[in-house]
C-alpha positions in Angstrom: -8.4 -21.1 81.8 -5.5 -20.5 79.4 -7.5 -21.3 76.5 -8.2 -18.8 74.2 -5.6 -17.2 74.9 -2.0 -16.3 73.0 1.1 -17.3 73.7 4.1 -15.2 74.2 7.4 -16.7 73.6 11.2 -14.9 72.7 12.5 -15.2 69.5 16.7 -14.8 69.0 17.4 -14.0 65.6 20.8 -13.0 64.3 21.6 -9.6 62.4 24.1 -8.9 59.7 27.1 -8.4 62.4 26.4 -12.1 63.8 25.3 -10.7 66.9 22.3 -12.0 68.5 19.0 -10.0 68.9 16.0 -10.7 70.7 12.5 -9.8 69.5 9.1 -10.5 71.5 6.3 -12.2 69.6 3.1 -12.3 70.0 0.1 -14.3 68.6 2.0 -17.9 67.6 0.8 -20.7 68.7 4.0 -23.2 68.3 7.5 -22.6 67.4 6.8 -24.8 64.4 5.1 -22.1 62.8 7.9 -19.6 63.0 10.3 -22.1 60.4 7.4 -21.6 57.9 7.8 -17.9 58.3 10.4 -16.0 55.6 11.7 -13.4 58.4 14.2 -10.7 57.8 15.8 -8.0 59.4 15.8 -4.6 58.9 20.4 -5.5 59.1 19.6 -7.5 56.1 20.0 -5.1 52.4 20.0 -8.6 50.6 16.9 -7.1 48.9 16.6 -3.6 47.6 13.4 -2.0 49.4 10.5 -0.9 46.8 8.9 2.2 47.8 4.9 3.0 48.2 5.8 5.8 45.0 7.5 2.8 43.1 4.7 0.0 43.6 2.4 2.7 43.1 3.7 3.6 39.6 4.2 -0.2 38.3 0.7 -0.3 39.6 -0.7 2.3 37.1 1.7 1.2 34.5 -0.6 -2.1 35.1 -3.9 -0.7 35.0 -2.7 1.2 31.7 -1.8 -1.6 30.1 -4.4 -3.6 30.7 -7.3 -0.4 29.9 -5.5 -0.4 25.9 -5.5 -4.4 25.8 -9.2 -4.0 26.8 -10.0 -1.0 24.8 -7.9 -2.7 21.7 -10.2 -6.0 22.3 -13.4 -4.2 21.9 -12.2 -1.9 18.6 -11.3 -5.5 17.3 -14.5 -6.7 18.3 -16.1 -3.7 16.6 -14.4 -4.0 13.5 -14.7 -7.8 13.0 -18.9 -7.8 14.0 -19.0 -4.9 11.1 -17.4 -7.6 8.9 -19.7 -10.5 9.2 -22.3 -8.2 9.6 -22.2 -6.6 6.0 -21.9 -3.4 7.0 -25.9 -3.6 8.0 -25.7 -2.7 11.6 -29.3 -3.7 12.4 -28.4 -7.5 11.3 -31.0 -7.2 8.4 -31.2 -8.2 5.1 -29.2 -5.0 3.7 -25.7 -6.1 4.2 -23.2 -6.3 1.4 -21.0 -9.6 0.8 -18.0 -10.2 2.8 -15.3 -8.9 0.2 -17.2 -5.4 -0.4 -17.5 -5.3 3.5 -13.5 -5.9 3.7 -12.9 -4.0 1.1 -14.6 -0.6 2.4 -13.0 -1.6 5.8 -9.4 -1.2 4.3 -10.3 1.9 2.2 -11.8 3.8 5.1 -8.9 3.1 7.2 -6.6 4.4 4.7 -8.6 7.6 4.5 -8.8 8.2 8.0 -5.5 7.9 9.0 -3.7 9.5 5.4 -6.9 11.4 4.0 -5.2 14.4 5.4 -1.3 13.9 4.4 -1.2 18.0 3.2 2.5 18.2 4.0 5.8 16.2 3.5 6.0 15.3 7.2 6.6 12.1 9.7 3.5 10.9 10.5 3.2 10.8 14.3 3.7 7.4 16.3 -0.4 7.5 17.4 -1.4 7.3 13.5 1.5 5.1 12.6 0.8 2.7 15.3 -3.3 3.0 14.4 -2.3 1.9 11.0 -0.2 -0.7 11.7 -2.4 -2.4 14.2 -5.5 -2.1 11.9 -4.3 -3.1 8.7 -2.7 -6.2 10.2 -6.3 -6.9 11.6 -8.0 -6.6 8.5 -5.0 -8.3 6.6 -4.7 -11.3 8.7 -7.7 -12.5 6.9 -5.8 -13.7 4.4 -4.0 -16.1 6.4 -6.7 -18.8 6.0 -7.5 -18.5 2.4 -5.7 -21.6 1.7 -5.3 -23.9 -1.5 -4.0 -27.7 -1.1 -0.5 -28.5 -2.6 1.0 -31.3 -2.8 3.8 -32.4 -0.5 6.9 -35.0 -0.1 7.1 -36.4 3.2 8.5 -39.5 4.4 7.2 -42.7 6.4 8.3 -44.5 9.0 10.0 -47.4 7.3 11.6 -44.8 4.4 9.6 -44.6 1.4 8.6 -41.0 0.2 4.8 -40.2 0.0 3.4 -37.2 -1.9 0.4 -35.8 0.4 -1.6 -32.8 -0.2 -1.1 -30.2 2.7 -3.2 -26.9 3.2 -0.9 -23.6 1.8 -1.9 -19.8 1.8 -3.2 -19.4 -1.8 -0.5 -18.5 -4.0 -1.9 -15.3 -5.5 -1.8 -13.9 -1.8 1.3 -15.8 -0.7 3.0 -14.1 -3.3 2.0 -10.7 -3.0 0.7 -9.9 0.6 4.4 -10.0 1.1 5.2 -7.2 -1.4 2.6 -4.9 -0.7 3.4 -5.0 3.5 7.1 -4.0 2.0 5.8 -1.3 -0.3 3.9 -0.4 2.8 6.9 0.2 4.7 8.7 2.0 2.3 6.3 4.9 1.6 6.1 5.0 5.7 9.6 5.4 5.9 9.9 7.9 3.1 7.5 10.4 4.9 10.1 9.4 8.1 12.7 10.9 5.8 11.1 14.3 6.0 11.5 14.6 10.0 13.6 17.4 10.2 13.7 18.9 7.0 14.0 22.6 7.1 15.0 23.7 4.0 11.5 24.3 2.9 8.4 24.7 4.9 4.5 25.2 4.9 2.4 28.4 5.2 -1.5 27.9 6.8 -4.1 28.9 4.1 -5.6 31.1 6.3 -2.5 33.2 6.4 -2.1 36.6 5.1 -1.5 37.1 1.5 1.8 38.8 2.2 2.9 35.5 4.3 1.6 32.9 1.7 4.3 30.6 -0.3 3.6 29.0 -3.7 0.8 27.0 -4.4 0.5 24.3 -7.4 -2.3 24.4 -9.7 -5.0 26.4 -7.8 -5.0 23.8 -4.9 -6.7 26.3 -2.2 -7.4 23.7 0.3 -3.4 22.9 0.9 -1.0 24.8 2.6 0.8 26.7 0.6 4.9 25.9 0.0 8.0 28.6 0.9 11.3 28.0 0.0 14.2 30.6 0.9 14.4 33.2 -1.8 17.6 31.6 -3.6 15.3 28.4 -3.7 16.7 24.9 -2.1 20.5 24.3 -2.4 21.4 21.8 -4.9 21.8 19.0 -2.5 18.0 19.2 -1.0 17.4 19.6 -4.9 18.8 16.2 -5.5 17.4 14.5 -2.7 14.1 15.8 -3.5 14.4 14.0 -6.6 15.6 11.4 -5.5 13.2 10.7 -2.9 10.3 11.2 -5.7 12.0 8.7 -8.6 11.7 6.0 -5.5 8.3 6.7 -4.4 7.1 6.8 -7.9 8.6 3.3 -8.5 6.9 2.5 -5.6 3.6 3.7 -7.2 4.0 2.0 -10.2 4.5 -1.5 -8.2 1.3 -1.0 -6.6 -0.7 0.0 -9.5 0.6 -2.9 -11.5 -0.5 -5.2 -8.7 -4.0 -3.8 -8.7 -4.5 -3.6 -12.4 -3.5 -7.1 -12.3 -6.1 -8.1 -9.6 -8.9 -5.9 -11.3 -8.0 -8.2 -14.8 -8.6 -11.6 -12.7 -11.9 -10.1 -11.8 -15.0 -11.3 -13.9 -16.8 -8.8 -15.7 -20.6 -8.7 -13.7 -23.4 -9.4 -15.7 -25.4 -5.8 -14.6 -22.5 -4.0 -16.6 -22.5 -6.1 -19.7 -26.6 -5.9 -19.3 -25.6 -2.0 -19.5 -23.6 -1.9 -22.4 -24.9 -0.6 -25.9 -25.1 -3.1 -28.9 -21.8 -2.1 -30.5 -18.5 -0.2 -29.8 -20.0 2.8 -32.2 -22.7 3.6 -30.0 -20.0 3.5 -26.9 -18.0 5.7 -28.3 -19.7 8.3 -30.2 -19.0 8.8 -34.1 -16.0 11.0 -33.8 -14.3 9.1 -31.3 -15.0 5.6 -33.6 -13.8 7.3 -36.6 -10.5 8.2 -35.1 -9.8 4.7 -33.8 -11.1 2.8 -37.3 -8.9 5.3 -39.5 -6.6 3.1 -41.6 -3.6 4.7 -40.2 -4.0 5.2 -36.5 -1.5 7.1 -33.7 -2.6 6.8 -30.1 -0.7 9.6 -29.3 -2.0 11.9 -32.1 -5.3 10.5 -31.3 -5.2 11.8 -27.5 -3.5 15.3 -28.5 -7.4 15.5 -30.3 -9.1 14.9 -27.6 -10.6 17.3 -24.8 -8.5 16.2 -21.8 -8.8 19.6 -19.8 -10.3 18.0 -16.5 -10.6 14.8 -14.6 -14.5 14.3 -15.3 -13.4 14.2 -18.9 -10.6 11.7 -18.8 -12.8 9.6 -17.0 -15.7 9.7 -19.1 -12.7 8.9 -21.9 -11.8 5.9 -20.4 -15.3 4.5 -19.6 -16.5 4.4 -23.3 -12.9 2.7 -24.1 -13.4 0.2 -22.0 -17.3 -0.3 -22.7 -16.1 -0.8 -26.2 -13.3 -3.4 -25.6 -15.7 -5.1 -23.7 -18.0 -5.3 -26.4 -15.7 -5.9 -29.2 -14.2 -8.7 -27.0 -17.6 -10.1 -26.1 -18.7 -10.5 -30.2 -15.3 -11.8 -31.0 -15.4 -14.6 -28.5 -19.4 -14.9 -29.6 -18.2 -15.2 -33.4 -15.4 -17.7 -32.7 -16.0 -20.6 -34.7 -18.6 -19.6 -36.7 -18.4 -17.8 -40.4 -18.0 -13.7 -40.7 -19.9 -14.1 -44.0 -22.5 -10.6 -44.0 -20.9 -8.9 -40.8 -20.8 -5.2 -40.4 -17.2 -6.1 -39.0 -15.0 -8.8 -39.5 -13.5 -10.5 -36.4 -10.0 -9.5 -37.6 -10.9 -5.3 -37.5 -12.4 -5.9 -34.1 -9.4 -7.7 -33.0 -7.3 -4.7 -34.3 -10.1 -1.8 -32.9 -9.4 -3.5 -29.5 -5.8 -3.7 -29.8 -5.8 0.4 -30.6 -9.0 1.0 -27.7 -6.2 -1.2 -25.1 -3.6 1.1 -26.2 -5.0 4.5 -25.5 -6.1 2.9 -22.4 -2.1 2.3 -21.5 -1.7 5.7 -22.3 -4.2 7.5 -20.0 -3.3 5.2 -17.1 0.7 6.3 -17.9 -0.1 10.6 -18.4 -2.9 10.3 -15.5 -2.0 7.8 -12.8 -4.2 9.3 -9.9 -7.8 9.1 -12.2 -10.4 7.5 -10.2 -11.5 4.2 -10.6 -13.8 3.8 -13.9 -17.2 2.5 -13.9 -15.8 -1.0 -14.7 -13.5 -0.8 -12.2 -16.1 -0.4 -9.7 -18.5 -3.0 -11.1 -15.8 -5.5 -10.6 -15.2 -4.6 -6.8 -18.5 -4.0 -6.1 -19.6 -7.4 -7.7 -16.7 -9.4 -6.4 -17.2 -12.4 -4.1 -13.3 -13.6 -4.2 -12.2 -11.9 -0.9 -8.5 -12.3 -1.5 -8.9 -10.6 -4.3 -10.6 -8.2 -2.3 -7.7 -7.6 -0.4 -5.2 -8.0 -2.6 -6.9 -5.0 -4.8 -8.3 -2.6 -2.0 -4.5 -2.8 -0.2 -2.5 -2.4 -3.5 -5.4 0.6 -4.3 -4.8 2.5 -1.1 -1.0 2.2 -1.0 -1.2 3.6 -5.2 -3.3 6.9 -3.8 -0.4 7.4 -1.1 2.3 7.4 -3.1 0.3 9.6 -5.6 -0.1 12.0 -2.9 3.4 12.2 -1.9 4.7 12.6 -5.4 2.5 15.3 -5.6 3.8 17.1 -2.6 7.4 16.5 -3.5 6.2 18.0 -7.2 4.8 21.0 -5.1 7.7 21.5 -3.2 10.0 21.3 -6.5 7.8 23.8 -8.1 7.9 26.3 -5.3 12.0 25.8 -5.8 11.5 26.3 -9.6 10.2 29.2 -9.3 12.8 31.2 -7.6 15.4 30.3 -10.8 12.9 32.0 -12.7 9.2 31.8 -14.4 9.5 29.8 -17.6 11.1 27.2 -15.6 8.9 26.7 -13.3 5.6 26.3 -16.5 8.5 24.0 -17.8 9.1 21.8 -14.5 4.6 22.2 -14.1 4.3 20.7 -17.5 6.5 18.4 -17.0 5.0 17.3 -13.5 1.5 16.4 -14.9 3.0 13.4 -17.1 5.0 10.7 -15.9 8.5 10.9 -15.1 9.5 8.1 -16.9 10.2 8.6 -21.0 7.5 8.0 -23.2 5.8 4.6 -24.4 8.9 3.9 -27.7 5.2 3.6 -30.0 6.9 3.9 -33.5 7.1 0.4 -35.2 4.7 -1.2 -32.5 1.8 -2.6 -34.2 -0.2 -3.6 -30.9 0.1 -3.9 -27.6 0.2 -7.5 -27.6 3.2 -7.6 -29.2 4.8 -5.3 -27.1 3.8 -7.5 -24.0 4.9 -10.5 -25.6 8.2 -8.9 -26.0 8.1 -7.7 -22.5 7.1 -11.2 -21.2 10.2 -12.9 -23.0 12.5 -10.0 -21.6 11.4 -10.7 -18.2 11.4 -14.5 -17.8 14.1 -14.0 -15.5 11.4 -12.4 -12.9 8.8 -15.1 -12.1 6.8 -13.4 -9.5 5.4 -9.8 -8.4 7.3 -10.3 -5.3 10.7 -10.2 -7.3 9.4 -7.4 -9.9 9.7 -4.8 -6.9 13.4 -5.5 -6.4 14.3 -3.2 -9.1 18.0 -2.1 -9.4 18.3 1.4 -8.8 22.1 2.9 -9.4 23.2 5.4 -6.7 26.4 6.2 -6.1 27.2 9.6 -4.1 26.5 8.5 -0.6 27.4 12.8 0.2 24.1 13.3 -0.9 22.4 11.9 2.3 22.6 15.7 4.1 21.8 14.0 7.1 18.5 12.3 6.2 18.3 8.5 6.3 18.0 7.9 2.7 15.3 6.1 0.9 17.2 2.8 0.7 15.2 -0.2 -0.6 18.5 -2.4 -0.1 17.7 -2.4 3.2 14.5 -4.1 2.9 15.1 -7.0 1.0 18.6 -7.8 1.8 18.9 -11.3 3.3 15.7 -12.3 2.1 15.3 -15.0 -0.3 12.6 -14.5 -1.0 13.2 -10.7 -3.1 16.2 -9.8 -5.4 18.8 -8.1 -3.3 19.3 -4.6 -4.9 22.7 -3.8 -6.7 25.4 -1.5 -6.0 24.4 2.2 -5.8 26.4 3.9 -8.6 24.9 7.1 -10.5 23.1 10.1 -8.7 19.8 9.8 -10.3 18.1 6.4 -9.8 16.9 4.8 -13.2 13.4 5.6 -14.6 11.5 2.9 -15.6 8.0 3.1 -17.3 5.0 1.8 -16.2 5.0 -0.4 -19.5 8.4 -1.1 -19.3 7.4 -4.0 -16.6 3.4 -4.6 -17.5 4.8 -7.6 -18.9 6.4 -9.4 -15.8 3.8 -8.2 -13.2 0.5 -8.5 -14.9 0.8 -12.7 -15.4 -1.6 -14.5 -13.5 -0.7 -16.4 -10.8 -0.6 -20.3 -11.1 -4.3 -21.3 -11.9 -5.8 -22.4 -8.7 -8.2 -25.6 -8.7 
């Protein structure tokens, strides 16, 4: 008759003061079950109580974290699905090659993150986190591009054996870490302007009386304003230092990009579109200027109309096309008699070297020039995914560095106007050219001789990674102005793969020209078999 009913029992517990207390329990079927339960007491404070609000806060944080991870996963799936489909979301046959899809993805990501970098200001945490996260997704593809390399291993009996192991491809192994360093330097440079208050920006929609200085009719950018007396000497020197540092990052990115493009093959469709000879490509006037007996490249450029970006790019396209034509004719005529040829092989080599010198000068004078027809053709027809990653990553860093330099020049120009219009005009003319010293063209017969001299002087610089460990000299620590200085040494200190920077010893960093280091940076990586 007692089946189905719960037994009642008294449980004696000892409280925190050692006194016995009795509790009546219900629903306990046996005393042995109590031994398995972890019973506590209101007097036992060994475990701190957790409030209902704390539990709800922790639960909401976990839910937010789970939602963020799920969102990141969905975004990553979308990115890689687009890459696998070759940007053809219909899944049809219109997709582009994987190399081009990856190149476009890196380019589009940089455009969306840095496309509106209109001011010298720190990036928001959201933009920085997005850039870091998504660029690492896209660069992760390069971790799986490998090659076989010999490695020494010791067997159980103590004999040494040479076996082949996989390693990330050498050009990626050298250049990806170098580009990541340059990336971090540029982000940190922008971070240095976080608390800057000696100059400020005025919206382009502001009243005319409130607007500041605008350089080169950049109407779409906010105008810069500085105090009526100009910037302080300390701020002026600091800005110039930042500009010189970013200039080095820009040139290094440009050299790496030029190296990768030079390794890409020239597509057949580009070759088929070329005229039959160099004269037809250049036009009679330019052809005569290049083929005269005494040739001065700077004099040649001074006679050309380079007033607009379109005209500069057109000249670059013509020069590059003529170089390709002459090189192909030289290669085609190798081993054959040159009797009866309108232009000898030796003269074609001379013309080609002169054209290459002009190209180098154009790259130096117009660092922000868009890609030429040859470069675009190489990128679109490239099938090497490793080259695609390196070319696009170095290109977007080069573009960002050029943008940051331009913003710094805007501020320096606004400051120069407070010191006098004549000084402002002089600064404007100087900023349109590279800040580095001009090419030493006197006594230089060919660019190949110049490159050979640089290669011999740069024998101690075996890799592109070492190239970015240039020595900057800066001594006056008082110029920090409560800013975190753009210290390259902090990035390379303690890393065996990079040369540490020397002691800082003067106020102005040592200036380099693009050509001064091009020899050490344009060497091809070890051939892949």
